[in-house]
C-alpha positions as CSV (number, residue, x, y, z in Angstrom):
1,M,103.4,-74.1,-86.9
2,S,101.2,-74.2,-90.0
3,K,97.5,-72.8,-89.3
4,I,94.6,-74.5,-90.7
5,L,91.0,-73.1,-90.8
6,L,88.6,-76.1,-90.8
7,L,85.0,-75.6,-91.8
8,E,83.0,-78.6,-90.9
9,D,79.5,-78.7,-89.2
10,D,79.7,-82.6,-88.4
11,E,80.7,-82.4,-84.7
12,I,82.1,-86.0,-84.6
13,L,84.1,-85.6,-87.8
14,S,85.5,-82.1,-86.9
15,D,86.5,-83.2,-83.4
16,S,88.4,-86.2,-84.9
17,L,90.1,-84.1,-87.5
18,I,91.1,-81.3,-85.1
19,E,92.7,-84.0,-82.7
20,L,94.6,-85.8,-85.6
21,L,95.7,-82.6,-87.3
22,E,97.0,-81.2,-84.1
23,S,98.8,-84.5,-83.4
24,E,100.6,-83.9,-86.8
25,G,101.7,-80.4,-85.4
26,F,99.2,-78.2,-87.0
27,S,97.3,-75.5,-85.4
28,V,93.6,-75.8,-86.2
29,V,90.8,-73.2,-85.9
30,H,87.3,-74.5,-86.3
31,A,84.3,-72.9,-87.8
32,R,80.8,-74.6,-88.1
33,D,79.3,-72.4,-90.8
34,G,80.2,-69.7,-93.6
35,E,79.7,-66.9,-91.4
36,G,82.1,-68.2,-88.8
37,V,84.7,-68.5,-91.5
38,L,84.3,-65.0,-92.6
39,Q,84.6,-63.6,-89.2
40,K,87.9,-65.5,-88.5
41,T,89.4,-64.9,-92.0
42,F,88.7,-61.1,-91.2
43,S,90.7,-61.2,-87.9
44,E,93.3,-64.0,-88.7
45,N,95.7,-65.4,-91.4
46,F,95.8,-69.0,-92.3
47,D,98.2,-71.2,-94.2
48,I,95.4,-73.5,-95.7
49,F,91.7,-73.9,-95.7
50,L,89.7,-77.3,-95.2
51,F,86.2,-76.6,-96.2
52,D,83.1,-79.0,-96.4
53,V,80.6,-77.9,-99.1
54,N,77.2,-78.4,-97.5
55,V,77.3,-76.3,-94.4
56,P,74.8,-73.7,-93.0
57,D,74.6,-70.0,-94.0
58,I,76.9,-70.1,-97.1
59,N,77.9,-73.3,-98.9
60,G,81.6,-74.0,-99.2
61,F,81.7,-73.2,-102.9
62,E,80.1,-69.9,-102.6
63,L,82.3,-69.0,-99.4
64,L,85.6,-69.7,-101.3
65,K,84.4,-67.9,-104.4
66,S,83.6,-64.9,-102.2
67,L,87.0,-65.2,-100.6
68,R,88.8,-65.4,-104.0
69,E,86.9,-62.4,-105.2
70,S,88.0,-60.3,-102.1
71,G,91.7,-61.3,-102.8
72,D,92.2,-64.0,-100.4
73,K,94.8,-66.5,-101.9
74,T,95.0,-68.9,-99.0
75,P,95.3,-72.5,-100.4
76,A,92.1,-74.5,-100.1
77,I,91.0,-78.1,-100.0
78,F,87.3,-79.1,-100.2
79,L,86.3,-82.2,-98.1
80,T,83.0,-83.4,-99.3
81,A,80.7,-86.2,-100.0
82,L,79.8,-84.7,-103.5
83,D,81.5,-87.0,-106.0
84,D,79.9,-86.1,-109.2
85,I,82.1,-84.5,-112.0
86,A,79.9,-81.2,-112.0
87,S,80.7,-80.6,-108.2
88,L,84.4,-81.5,-108.8
89,A,84.5,-78.9,-111.7
90,K,82.7,-76.3,-109.7
91,G,85.2,-76.9,-106.7
92,F,88.2,-76.0,-108.9
93,D,86.4,-73.2,-110.8
94,V,85.8,-71.3,-107.5
95,G,89.5,-71.5,-106.7
96,A,90.2,-74.8,-104.9
97,D,93.7,-76.3,-104.9
98,D,92.5,-79.8,-104.2
99,Y,89.3,-81.8,-103.7
100,V,89.0,-84.7,-101.3
101,K,86.0,-87.0,-101.6
102,K,84.5,-88.2,-98.2
103,P,85.1,-90.8,-96.7
104,F,89.0,-90.4,-96.9
105,E,92.0,-91.7,-95.3
106,F,93.4,-89.2,-92.8
107,D,97.1,-90.1,-93.9
108,E,96.0,-89.1,-97.4
109,L,94.8,-85.7,-96.3
110,V,98.0,-85.0,-94.5
111,I,100.0,-85.9,-97.6
112,R,97.9,-83.5,-99.8
113,I,98.2,-80.7,-97.1
114,Q,101.9,-80.9,-97.0
115,A,102.2,-80.9,-100.7
116,I,100.3,-77.8,-101.0
117,L,102.3,-76.2,-98.2
118,R,105.5,-77.1,-100.1
119,K,104.1,-75.6,-103.3
120,Q,103.8,-72.4,-101.6
121,Y,107.6,-72.3,-100.9
122,N,108.3,-73.6,-104.6
123,S,109.9,-76.6,-102.9
124,F,109.6,-80.5,-103.2
125,Q,111.2,-80.9,-99.9
126,N,109.8,-80.3,-96.3
127,E,112.8,-78.1,-95.4
128,L,114.6,-75.1,-96.9
129,K,118.2,-74.5,-96.2
130,V,120.1,-71.2,-96.3
131,G,123.8,-71.5,-94.9
132,E,123.5,-72.8,-91.4
133,F,119.7,-72.2,-91.3
134,C,116.9,-74.7,-91.9
135,F,113.2,-73.5,-92.2
136,S,110.7,-76.4,-91.5
137,I,107.8,-75.8,-93.9
138,E,105.3,-78.0,-92.1
139,K,106.2,-76.6,-88.6
140,K,106.9,-73.0,-89.7
141,E,109.9,-73.2,-87.5
142,L,113.5,-71.9,-88.0
143,Y,116.6,-73.8,-86.9
144,K,120.3,-72.8,-86.8
145,N,122.6,-75.7,-86.8
146,D,119.8,-78.0,-85.9
147,V,118.9,-75.8,-82.9
148,F,115.5,-74.3,-82.7
149,V,115.5,-70.5,-83.0
150,P,112.5,-69.0,-81.0
151,L,111.1,-65.9,-82.8
152,A,108.7,-63.2,-81.8
153,P,105.3,-63.3,-84.0
154,Y,106.5,-60.5,-86.4
155,E,110.0,-62.0,-87.0
156,L,108.4,-65.4,-87.6
157,K,106.2,-63.8,-90.2
158,L,109.0,-62.0,-91.7
159,S,111.3,-65.1,-92.0
160,T,108.4,-67.1,-93.5
161,L,108.0,-64.5,-96.2
162,F,111.7,-64.6,-97.0
163,F,111.9,-68.4,-97.3
164,K,108.8,-68.4,-99.4
165,N,110.6,-66.1,-101.6
166,L,114.1,-67.1,-101.7
167,D,116.2,-65.2,-104.1
168,K,113.5,-62.7,-104.9
169,T,113.7,-58.9,-104.1
170,L,110.6,-57.9,-102.1
171,S,109.5,-54.5,-101.7
172,K,109.2,-52.7,-98.3
173,E,105.4,-52.1,-99.2
174,F,105.0,-55.8,-99.6
175,F,106.4,-56.5,-96.3
176,I,104.4,-53.8,-94.5
177,D,101.1,-55.1,-96.1
178,E,101.8,-58.7,-95.3
179,L,103.0,-58.0,-91.7
180,Y,100.4,-55.4,-90.6
181,N,97.3,-56.6,-92.9
182,G,97.2,-53.1,-94.6
183,K,97.6,-51.0,-91.2
184,E,99.7,-48.1,-91.5
185,M,103.2,-48.7,-90.2
186,S,106.5,-47.1,-90.7
187,E,109.6,-48.3,-92.6
188,G,111.4,-47.8,-89.4
189,A,109.4,-50.6,-87.6
190,L,110.1,-52.9,-90.5
191,R,113.9,-52.2,-90.2
192,V,113.7,-53.1,-86.5
193,H,112.3,-56.6,-87.4
194,I,114.8,-57.0,-90.2
195,N,117.8,-56.1,-88.0
196,K,116.5,-58.7,-85.3
197,L,116.8,-61.3,-87.9
198,R,120.2,-60.2,-89.0
199,K,121.4,-60.5,-85.5
200,I,120.8,-64.2,-85.4
201,G,122.7,-64.6,-88.5
202,L,120.3,-64.5,-91.5
203,A,122.0,-62.8,-94.4
204,I,119.3,-60.4,-95.5
205,V,120.4,-58.0,-98.3
206,T,119.1,-54.4,-98.6
207,I,118.3,-53.6,-102.1
208,K,118.6,-49.8,-102.2
209,G,115.5,-47.9,-102.9
210,I,113.5,-51.2,-103.3
211,G,113.4,-53.6,-100.2
212,Y,115.2,-56.8,-99.3
213,R,116.2,-60.2,-100.5
214,L,117.3,-63.4,-98.8
215,A,119.6,-65.5,-101.1
216,S,119.5,-69.3,-101.0
217,S,123.3,-69.4,-101.5
């Protein structure tokens, strides 16, 4: 399932958002201040950020600016009561993908989240199909002939990368960096994970001397 990092110091609002987002199938990690966000992004990867602006320690604008400068490209939506043009401009200047003014309709927020997630996969649909396989963007789940395929964490990360980059040749170094967050890992370990996906039927092609590719057809 897609993983959201929520930065919100209002306890009532954060509890409501967590409950509603989880009911939509998202996994939600909550932080109440900027320092909490930095700690969580250091140890975990997320599919999307939902940031309030006026929070303790580091405001949301400065926090996202810092994350972008460090190379973090996770899509971000600001949820804020600030509704002036200057704040809107600043939000996008520091790297936001969307800006939602409080109060907002929850259904609208979900629509915006889904649209950003689809954009990451270069798709207008919620599902990507390759042969007998279907990948749910929202749920981050793989199905074969409509039957759910359980995957270990590394294989799920790997399949997600392939579906995000259909028809693109990706280097071995790219996979190792994405899978292991820069930790040293052998190409042999990568091949093991690739072979596990091939055993379930994904037609992953080896591009000699470069890496791997999953074709859409």
